[in-house]
N, C-alpha and C positions, 0 to 999 in steps of 0.2 A: 504494500500500500504506500503510495507516494504522499508526502506531506503537502500542505498547502503553501509552503515556502518556495520562493523562486530559487534558482540555482545561486544567484548572487546572495540571497539571504543566507543560504546554507554555507557559502564560502565565508561570509561574515561571521556566522556562528562558529565555524571551524577556527577562524583566526582568534576570536574571543576566547574560545575554550583553550586553545594552545597557549595563549598569553596567561590565562588564569592558571593553567597547569604549571607553567614556568614560574610564575609568581609564588605559587604554593611550594614548589620544589625549592625555591630560594629561601622561603620562610623555614622550611624543614632544615635546610643546611645551616641556616643561622642559629636555629634552636639547638641543633646537634652540637654546634661549636660552643654555644653557651653551656650546654650540659657538660661537655668535656672540661671546660674551665671551672665550672662549679664542682665537678667531681675532684679535680686537682685541689681546689680550695678545701673541700671536705676532708680529703686525705691529710692535708697539712694541718687542719684543725684537730683531727684525730691524734696526730703526733704531738701537737701542742698540749692537748688534754692529758695525754700519757705523761708528758714531761712535767706538767703542772701538778698532776696527781702525785707523782714521785716526789717532787719538791715539797708539796704540802705534807705528805706522809713523813718525810725526813724532819720537817719543822715540828710536826705534831709529836714525834717520838724523840725529839732532842732532849737530852738530859745533861745536866752539868753536875759536877762534883759540888755538893752543898758547902763543903769547907772552902772552896775557891771563891765563892760569891756569897757575901753576907751584907746585911744592912741595906744601905741606900743603893749600892751597886747591884745587889740581887734584885731589888725592886725595879731599878731601871731596866735590867735585863729581862725580868719577867714581863714588864710592860711592853718592851720592844718585841719580845718573843710572841706575846699575845697579838700585837698589832700585825706582825708578819703572818701569823696563822690566819687572822681575819682577812688580810689582804689577799693571801694566796687562795683562800676559799672563795672570795669574791671574784677573783680572776678566773678561777675554775668554773664558777657558775656562768659568768659572762661568755666564756669560750664555749661551754656546752650549749648555751643558748644560740650563739652564732652558728654553731655546727648544726643545730636543729633547724634553724632558719634556712641554711644552705640546702639541707636535705629536702625541706618543704619546697623550695624553689626548683630543685631538680625534679621533684614529683610533678609540679605544675607544668614545667617545660616538657616533660615526657608525655603528659596528657595532651598538651598542645600539639606535639609531634603526631600523636596517634590521631587526633582530630584532623590535622592537616593531611595526613596520609589517607584518611578515609575520604576527604574531600577530593584529593587527587584521583583516587580510584573512581569516585563518582563522575568527575569531569572526564576521565578517560573513557568510561562507559558511554557518556553522552557524546564524546568525540567519535567513538566508533559508530554510534547510531547516525550521526551527521554524515560521516564518511560513507556509510552504507547508503544513505539517502542521496548523496552526491553521485555515487556510482550508479544507483538506480536511475537517476535523472539522465546521466550521460548515456546510459544504455538505451533509454527510452527514445532519446533524440536521435 
């Protein structure tokens, strides 16, 4: 069954679909590049988290000889030690949060890639239909 479109209409549809496919393929390539960069960032953050955890554990388990530090000096040390523990814990929490945000962005980008690939597939099916209509028109004339 031939469509109601003229051959020129069909050529226009083919050109539009080809452009749309190219644009979506470029979008997918851009998203895949972004995903690779985000994955590298996530890996770096994982290494930082491990390093911070190790440092925090060392700070938490740090003990000193009570006979070496007494009075005011011990109090200064204890205060500084507590502040370091607090700061390292805060840094750990912030780094873990950044890591979670990067993983969430990776998931969003992967969903966008899936959607764009589905659109490309749909456009390719439409393009095949248009090409079939063009061929049918040519054979008819």
